[in-house]
C-alpha positions in Angstrom: 147.2 58.2 59.5 144.9 61.1 59.1 146.8 61.3 55.0 146.6 57.5 54.3 142.7 57.6 55.3 142.5 60.9 53.0 144.5 59.4 50.1 142.5 56.0 50.8 139.5 58.0 50.2 140.4 59.9 47.3 141.3 56.9 45.3 138.2 55.1 45.9 136.0 57.8 45.4 137.5 58.2 41.7 137.4 54.8 41.2 133.7 54.9 41.6 133.5 58.0 39.5 135.4 56.3 37.1 133.5 53.4 37.1 129.9 55.8 37.0 131.3 57.3 34.0 132.1 54.1 32.5 128.8 53.4 31.4 128.2 51.4 34.9 124.7 51.8 36.2 123.9 53.8 39.4 123.6 50.2 41.5 127.0 49.8 40.4 128.3 53.4 42.3 126.1 52.4 45.2 127.9 49.2 45.4 131.4 51.0 45.3 130.5 53.8 48.1 129.3 50.3 50.4 132.2 48.7 49.6 134.3 52.1 51.0 132.8 52.0 54.3 133.5 48.3 55.1 137.2 48.7 53.9 137.5 51.3 56.6 136.1 51.5 59.4 137.4 54.0 61.0 136.5 56.7 58.8 133.8 57.5 61.1 136.2 58.9 63.5 137.2 61.6 60.8 135.0 64.2 59.0 135.1 64.6 55.3 138.0 66.3 53.8 137.2 70.1 53.3 138.0 72.6 51.3 140.7 74.8 52.8 141.2 78.0 50.4 140.7 81.3 51.6 138.3 82.0 49.3 135.4 80.3 50.9 133.9 81.1 54.1 134.7 78.9 57.2 131.4 76.7 57.4 129.2 77.4 60.2 128.1 74.6 62.6 125.2 75.0 64.5 124.5 76.1 68.4 124.7 73.3 71.1 121.2 72.6 72.3 119.4 74.4 75.2 117.8 72.7 78.4 114.1 74.1 77.5 114.7 72.4 74.0 115.6 69.0 75.7 112.8 69.1 78.0 110.2 68.8 75.5 112.0 65.3 74.1 110.8 61.9 75.9 113.1 59.8 77.4 114.1 58.1 74.2 114.9 60.9 71.9 117.3 62.3 74.9 119.0 58.8 74.5 119.5 58.5 70.7 120.5 62.4 71.1 123.5 61.6 73.9 124.6 58.7 71.7 124.7 60.8 69.0 126.4 63.9 70.9 129.0 60.9 72.1 130.2 59.9 68.7 130.1 63.3 67.3 132.6 64.0 70.5 134.5 60.7 70.0 135.1 61.7 66.2 135.9 65.8 66.8 138.8 64.0 69.8 139.8 62.0 67.6 140.4 64.5 64.8 142.3 67.3 67.5 144.7 64.2 68.2 145.7 63.0 65.4 146.0 66.8 64.2 147.9 67.6 67.2 150.1 64.7 66.6 151.1 66.5 62.9 151.2 69.4 64.5 148.5 71.2 62.7 145.8 73.4 63.8 142.4 71.9 64.6 139.5 74.4 62.9 136.4 75.1 65.1 137.8 74.1 68.7 134.3 75.3 70.0 132.4 72.5 68.5 133.9 70.0 71.1 132.7 72.5 74.0 129.8 72.9 72.3 129.2 69.2 72.6 130.2 68.6 76.0 127.6 71.1 76.9 125.2 70.2 75.2 125.8 66.3 76.4 125.5 68.0 80.1 122.4 69.5 79.9 120.9 66.4 78.9 122.5 64.5 81.6 120.7 67.8 83.7 117.2 67.3 82.3 117.5 63.7 83.1 118.2 64.4 86.7 115.3 66.5 86.7 113.1 64.3 85.5 113.9 61.5 88.0 114.3 63.9 91.1 110.3 65.0 90.2 109.1 61.0 89.7 107.2 60.1 92.9 108.4 56.5 93.2 112.0 56.7 95.6 112.9 53.4 94.0 112.1 54.7 90.4 114.0 57.5 91.6 116.7 55.9 92.7 117.0 54.0 89.3 117.3 56.7 87.4 119.6 58.4 88.6 121.9 55.1 88.6 121.4 55.0 85.1 122.1 58.8 84.1 125.1 58.5 86.3 126.4 55.6 84.4 126.0 57.8 81.2 
């Protein structure tokens, strides 16, 4: 499946490059990339292919979110960040499962733990806010929402 999506992506990228080199406008190339996304929505579950040559250094991925940083964010920002992390976690888990099924090594497995730790910290910060609220009804409602995450 992964090799199929890579081959499909390469073919679409090469056709878009050929169209733009053949005198097509930038609008045509942009519309080609939009069509590419519409053709295979499952590509969101896999990372863009990176070169695996030994001469290049492995990419460095950032650290997880700290609780102190998350305490500064609003409820809406934390909610958006939760879903960004959830999408990232799903992408990483899908990629790991696909590579394991093909007996290949999953690069940078520590990324999954960083994402999970950040998600756990978001829940912790939201629980702190729920406990600090003076209204018991609102506290109970917030706790139900947090536990549903």
